[in-house]
N, CA and C of each residue as an Amber inpcrd file, in Angstrom:
protein
   339
   1.9020000   5.1560000 -18.0600000   2.0140000   4.5000000 -16.7620000
   0.6210000   4.3670000 -16.1470000   0.4420000   3.2570000 -15.4720000
  -0.8040000   3.1010000 -14.7350000  -0.5490000   2.2900000 -13.4670000
  -1.4040000   2.5150000 -12.4960000  -1.3500000   1.7890000 -11.2300000
  -2.6390000   0.9920000 -11.1200000  -2.4860000  -0.3100000 -10.9500000
  -3.6300000  -1.2030000 -10.8040000  -3.5550000  -1.9010000  -9.4600000
  -4.7070000  -2.3250000  -8.9650000  -4.8020000  -3.0150000  -7.6880000
  -5.3700000  -4.4150000  -7.9070000  -4.7900000  -5.4080000  -7.2480000
  -5.3370000  -6.7600000  -7.3320000  -6.7070000  -6.7950000  -6.6560000
  -7.5130000  -7.8100000  -6.9420000  -8.8190000  -7.9210000  -6.2720000
  -8.7120000  -7.9450000  -4.7470000  -7.6660000  -8.5750000  -4.2010000
  -7.5290000  -8.6040000  -2.7380000  -7.2770000  -7.2000000  -2.1820000
  -6.5960000  -6.3580000  -2.9390000  -6.3700000  -4.9790000  -2.5000000
  -7.6680000  -4.1800000  -2.5920000  -8.4660000  -4.4670000  -3.5840000
  -9.7690000  -3.8000000  -3.6870000 -10.6470000  -4.1730000  -2.4970000
 -10.5890000  -5.4290000  -2.0720000 -11.3210000  -5.8500000  -0.8710000
 -10.7730000  -5.1410000   0.3640000  -9.4490000  -5.0490000   0.4490000
  -8.7920000  -4.3680000   1.5620000  -9.2860000  -2.9290000   1.6750000
  -9.4640000  -2.2670000   0.5450000  -9.9500000  -0.8870000   0.5120000
 -11.2630000  -0.7770000   1.2900000 -12.1870000  -1.6660000   1.0070000
 -13.5000000  -1.6000000   1.6570000 -13.4500000  -2.0310000   3.1230000
 -12.5740000  -2.9640000   3.4370000 -12.4640000  -3.4410000   4.8140000
 -11.7220000  -2.4630000   5.7260000 -10.7950000  -1.7020000   5.1700000
  -9.9630000  -0.8280000   5.9900000 -10.7890000   0.2080000   6.7410000
 -11.7740000   0.7780000   6.0980000 -12.6200000   1.7670000   6.7740000
 -13.2760000   1.1610000   8.0080000 -13.7740000  -0.0450000   7.8900000
 -14.4260000  -0.7250000   9.0080000 -13.4400000  -0.9800000  10.1320000
 -12.2570000  -1.4590000   9.7960000 -11.2190000  -1.7340000  10.8040000
 -10.8400000  -0.4490000  11.5370000 -10.6540000   0.6280000  10.8080000
 -10.2700000   1.9010000  11.4280000 -11.3420000   2.4010000  12.3870000
 -12.5900000   2.1870000  12.0350000 -13.6930000   2.5860000  12.9230000
 -13.7730000   1.6700000  14.1470000 -13.7040000   0.3690000  13.9230000
 -13.8190000  -0.5910000  15.0270000 -12.6920000  -0.4560000  16.0390000
 -11.4970000  -0.1360000  15.5690000 -10.3520000  -0.0020000  16.4790000
 -10.2790000   1.3970000  17.1070000 -11.1980000   2.2680000  16.7410000
 -11.2750000   3.5810000  17.3550000 -10.3070000   4.6250000  16.8130000
  -9.7170000   4.3590000  15.6530000  -8.8140000   5.3570000  15.0730000
  -9.5870000   6.5510000  14.5390000 -10.8390000   6.2990000  14.1590000
 -11.7300000   7.3660000  13.7030000 -13.0730000   7.1770000  14.3700000
 -13.7180000   8.2820000  14.6570000 -15.0120000   8.2240000  15.3180000
 -16.1850000   8.3130000  14.3770000 -15.9400000   8.7540000  13.1510000
 -17.0200000   8.9460000  12.1900000 -16.7120000   8.2220000  10.8920000
 -17.7440000   7.6050000  10.3310000 -17.6030000   6.8650000   9.0770000
 -17.0530000   7.7640000   7.9680000 -17.5340000   8.9860000   7.8980000
 -17.1060000   9.9020000   6.8370000 -15.6100000  10.2080000   6.9230000
 -15.0920000  10.3520000   8.1340000 -13.6750000  10.6570000   8.3260000
 -12.8120000   9.4520000   7.9380000 -13.2340000   8.2660000   8.3540000
 -12.4950000   7.0430000   7.9910000 -12.5490000   6.8300000   6.4830000
 -13.6900000   7.0650000   5.8850000 -13.8390000   6.9100000   4.4390000
 -12.9080000   7.8580000   3.6870000 -12.8240000   9.0900000   4.1310000
 -11.9520000  10.0710000   3.4850000 -10.4800000   9.6710000   3.6340000
 -10.1010000   9.2050000   4.8050000  -8.7210000   8.7650000   5.0500000
  -8.3410000   7.6440000   4.0770000  -9.2110000   6.6480000   3.9580000
  -8.9390000   5.5110000   3.0800000  -8.9150000   5.9570000   1.6200000
  -9.8700000   6.7750000   1.2250000  -9.9130000   7.2700000  -0.1540000
  -8.6580000   8.0750000  -0.4730000  -8.2210000   8.9130000   0.4650000
  -6.9990000   9.7150000   0.2630000  -5.7600000   8.8250000   0.1570000
  -5.6910000   7.7780000   0.9750000  -4.5590000   6.8570000   0.9210000
  -4.4710000   6.1990000  -0.4540000  -5.5880000   5.6770000  -0.9270000
  -5.5790000   4.9960000  -2.2190000  -5.3600000   5.9650000  -3.3710000
  -5.8820000   7.1550000  -3.2650000  -5.6200000   8.1720000  -4.2910000
  -4.1290000   8.5100000  -4.3340000  -3.5260000   8.6410000  -3.1630000
  -2.0940000   8.9240000  -3.0680000  -1.2820000   7.8020000  -3.7290000
  -1.6340000   6.5730000  -3.4430000  -0.9280000   5.4370000  -4.0440000
  -1.1180000   5.4530000  -5.5620000  -2.3380000   5.5910000  -5.9920000
  -2.6280000   5.5500000  -7.4280000  -1.9640000   6.6930000  -8.1910000
  -1.8980000   7.8460000  -7.5740000  -1.3620000   9.0310000  -8.2350000
   0.1570000   9.1220000  -8.1490000   0.7220000   8.7820000  -6.9980000
   2.1360000   9.0640000  -6.7550000   3.0800000   7.8680000  -6.8110000
   2.5590000   6.6530000  -6.8130000   3.4420000   5.4880000  -6.8000000
   4.5010000   5.5260000  -7.9140000   4.1320000   5.8480000  -9.1500000
   5.1600000   5.8470000 -10.2040000   6.2840000   6.8680000 -10.0100000
   6.0320000   7.9000000  -9.2360000   7.0390000   8.9560000  -9.0760000
   7.8720000   8.8210000  -7.8140000   7.4340000   7.9610000  -6.9000000
   8.1410000   7.8160000  -5.6340000   9.3320000   6.8740000  -5.7570000
  10.3040000   7.1310000  -4.9150000  11.4400000   6.2290000  -4.8150000
  10.9520000   4.9160000  -4.2020000  11.3910000   3.8200000  -4.7740000
  10.9790000   2.5350000  -4.2170000  12.1950000   1.6440000  -4.0180000
  11.9780000   0.6570000  -3.1470000  13.0540000  -0.2610000  -2.7720000
  12.6070000  -1.6920000  -3.0500000  13.5710000  -2.5910000  -3.2510000
  13.2060000  -4.0090000  -3.3560000  12.6350000  -4.4970000  -2.0310000
  11.5660000  -5.2510000  -2.1090000  10.9490000  -5.7880000  -0.8930000
  11.7680000  -6.9720000  -0.3830000  11.8350000  -7.1470000   0.9350000
  12.5140000  -8.3230000   1.5000000  11.8630000  -9.6180000   0.9940000
  12.5990000 -10.7020000   1.0880000  12.1340000 -12.0170000   0.6200000
  10.7910000 -12.4220000   1.2220000  10.4940000 -11.9540000   2.4140000
   9.2260000 -12.2610000   3.0680000   8.0390000 -11.9780000   2.1410000
   8.1470000 -10.9610000   1.3190000   7.0410000 -10.5300000   0.4650000
   6.9700000 -11.2630000  -0.8650000   7.8570000 -12.2290000  -1.0780000
   7.8010000 -13.0380000  -2.2950000   6.4860000 -13.8100000  -2.3990000
   5.8370000 -14.0160000  -1.2760000   4.5610000 -14.7460000  -1.3050000
   3.4810000 -13.9740000  -2.0620000   3.6940000 -12.6770000  -2.2930000
   2.7360000 -11.8620000  -3.0440000   3.0950000 -11.7580000  -4.5220000
   4.3230000 -12.1310000  -4.8790000   4.7370000 -12.0660000  -6.2690000
   6.2480000 -11.9820000  -6.3840000   6.7260000 -12.1430000  -7.5940000
   8.1650000 -12.0870000  -7.8450000   8.6170000 -10.6410000  -8.0240000
   9.8670000 -10.4160000  -7.6410000  10.4980000  -9.0960000  -7.8370000
   9.6670000  -7.9500000  -7.2600000   9.1810000  -8.1560000  -6.0460000
   8.3530000  -7.1370000  -5.3990000   9.2040000  -5.9500000  -4.9590000
   8.5930000  -4.7790000  -5.0340000   9.1810000  -3.5370000  -4.5260000
   8.1700000  -2.9130000  -3.5870000   8.6060000  -1.8910000  -2.8830000
   7.6510000  -1.1610000  -2.0460000   8.0050000   0.3170000  -2.0130000
   6.9860000   1.1140000  -1.7330000   7.1400000   2.5590000  -1.5740000
   6.3710000   2.9740000  -0.3280000   6.8530000   4.0350000   0.3140000
   6.2510000   4.5050000   1.5690000   5.3510000   5.7100000   1.3280000
   4.2520000   5.7500000   2.0760000   3.2880000   6.8480000   2.0270000
   3.0370000   7.3020000   3.4540000   3.5900000   8.4300000   3.8190000
   3.4720000   8.9400000   5.1860000   2.1510000   9.6840000   5.3140000
   1.3250000   9.2220000   6.2360000   0.0060000   9.8260000   6.4140000
  -0.0630000  10.7390000   7.6390000   0.7080000  10.4390000   8.6540000
   0.7990000  11.3130000   9.8200000   2.0740000  10.9460000  10.5590000
   2.3170000  11.5750000  11.6880000   3.6030000  11.3490000  12.3630000
   3.7350000   9.9530000  12.9640000   2.6380000   9.2220000  13.0620000
   2.6980000   7.8760000  13.6380000   2.5090000   6.7550000  12.6240000
   1.9690000   7.0700000  11.4560000   1.6240000   5.9990000  10.5260000
   2.1800000   6.2450000   9.1270000   2.9200000   5.2700000   8.6790000
   3.4020000   5.2220000   7.3030000   2.8330000   3.9610000   6.6680000
   2.2320000   4.1190000   5.5220000   1.6960000   2.9920000   4.7730000
   2.7070000   2.5800000   3.7190000   2.7390000   1.2880000   3.4230000
   3.6390000   0.7460000   2.4190000   2.8220000   0.0320000   1.3510000
   3.0540000   0.3880000   0.1060000   2.4260000  -0.2980000  -1.0210000
   3.4770000  -1.2300000  -1.6230000   3.1660000  -2.5080000  -1.6690000
   4.0560000  -3.5180000  -2.2340000   3.5270000  -3.8520000  -3.6250000
   4.4080000  -3.8020000  -4.5940000   3.9510000  -3.9070000  -5.9780000
   4.9810000  -4.5940000  -6.8610000   4.5050000  -5.0310000  -7.9980000
   5.3960000  -5.5210000  -9.0450000   5.2210000  -4.5840000 -10.2430000
   6.2610000  -4.4840000 -11.0030000   6.2930000  -3.5570000 -12.1340000
   6.3510000  -4.3850000 -13.4130000   5.4840000  -4.0640000 -14.3590000
   5.3970000  -4.8140000 -15.6040000   5.3950000  -3.8400000 -16.7800000
   5.7370000  -4.3620000 -17.9280000   5.6470000  -3.5500000 -19.1440000
   4.7850000  -4.3000000 -20.1450000   3.8170000  -3.5990000 -20.7020000
   2.9400000  -4.1870000 -21.7060000   2.7000000  -3.1570000 -22.7960000
   3.0160000  -3.5370000 -23.9990000   2.8430000  -2.6540000 -25.1570000
   3.5420000  -1.3130000 -24.9510000   4.7300000  -1.3520000 -24.3290000
   5.5040000  -0.1450000 -24.1080000   5.0060000   0.7160000 -22.9580000
   4.0140000   0.2380000 -22.2460000   3.4350000   0.9800000 -21.1270000
   3.8370000   0.3150000 -19.8130000   4.2670000   1.0930000 -18.8270000
   4.6420000   0.5500000 -17.5210000   3.4020000   0.4530000 -16.6370000
   3.2400000  -0.7180000 -16.0290000   2.1030000  -0.9770000 -15.1470000
   2.6430000  -1.3380000 -13.7650000   2.1410000  -0.6610000 -12.7600000
   2.4650000  -0.9520000 -11.3670000   1.2680000  -1.7190000 -10.8020000
   1.5010000  -2.9600000 -10.4050000   0.4300000  -3.7840000  -9.8670000
   0.6090000  -3.8980000  -8.3560000  -0.2570000  -3.2230000  -7.6160000
  -0.1970000  -3.2320000  -6.1520000  -0.8130000  -4.5400000  -5.6740000
   0.0040000  -5.3040000  -4.9230000  -0.3970000  -6.6330000  -4.4910000
  -0.6300000  -6.7440000  -2.9860000  -0.1060000  -5.7740000  -2.2380000
  -0.2530000  -5.8270000  -0.7820000  -0.0490000  -4.4180000  -0.2290000
  -0.7780000  -4.0990000   0.8150000  -0.6160000  -2.8130000   1.5080000
  -0.5660000  -3.1000000   2.9980000   0.3870000  -2.4850000   3.6800000
   0.5030000  -2.6140000   5.1300000   1.0300000  -1.3050000   5.6850000
   1.1120000  -1.2190000   6.9920000   1.6540000   0.0130000   7.5900000
   2.7880000  -0.3160000   8.5550000   3.3970000   0.7140000   9.0840000
   4.5550000   0.5200000   9.9540000   4.2060000  -0.2760000  11.2100000
   2.9580000  -0.2630000  11.6270000   2.5550000  -0.9950000  12.8190000
   2.5490000  -2.5060000  12.5790000   2.3510000  -2.9150000  11.3230000
   2.2760000  -4.3460000  11.0200000   3.4650000  -4.8590000  10.2080000
   4.1780000  -3.9890000   9.5340000   5.2140000  -4.4360000   8.5990000
   6.6460000  -4.1020000   9.0040000   6.8410000  -3.2330000   9.9510000
   8.1880000  -2.7520000  10.2720000   9.1630000  -3.8870000  10.5830000
   8.7160000  -4.8880000  11.3190000   9.6300000  -5.9800000  11.6840000
  10.0810000  -6.7810000  10.4620000   9.2960000  -6.8070000   9.4010000
   9.7110000  -7.4900000   8.1680000  10.6480000  -6.6150000   7.3240000
  10.3890000  -5.3260000   7.3310000  11.1600000  -4.4140000   6.4950000
  12.5580000  -4.1660000   7.0410000  12.7060000  -4.2760000   8.3580000
  13.9890000  -3.9380000   8.9720000  14.7280000  -5.1570000   9.5110000
  14.3830000  -6.3400000   9.0150000  15.1020000  -7.5360000   9.4270000
  16.5540000  -7.4090000   8.9560000  17.4470000  -7.7740000   9.7840000
  18.8640000  -7.7340000   9.4110000  19.5490000  -6.4130000   9.6930000
  18.7980000  -5.4200000  10.1500000  19.4230000  -4.1330000  10.4770000
  19.8740000  -4.1210000  11.9210000
């Protein structure tokens, strides 16, 4: 099993630290950097073992048969990794295509409830 990130997710990784600092969620570059590194490490390490759900149709714009898994970082923020699952040469590959959090994605995830 392996977890891979699309180029847009790799860009997101580098941009997220800046956004977190600019919006005042963190006061120090080192703290924001550690938060982002820990988030991506968590996704890369734990995505294959976590329970995942089919993503709503809204996320079809990122790929077919999308699923998502939740990563709780603190009592106010849950991150969601949206991914597609592939098999190549008998190996399962999780391709992360989009990442969002409860502050930006909740209204899409809970439509119809």
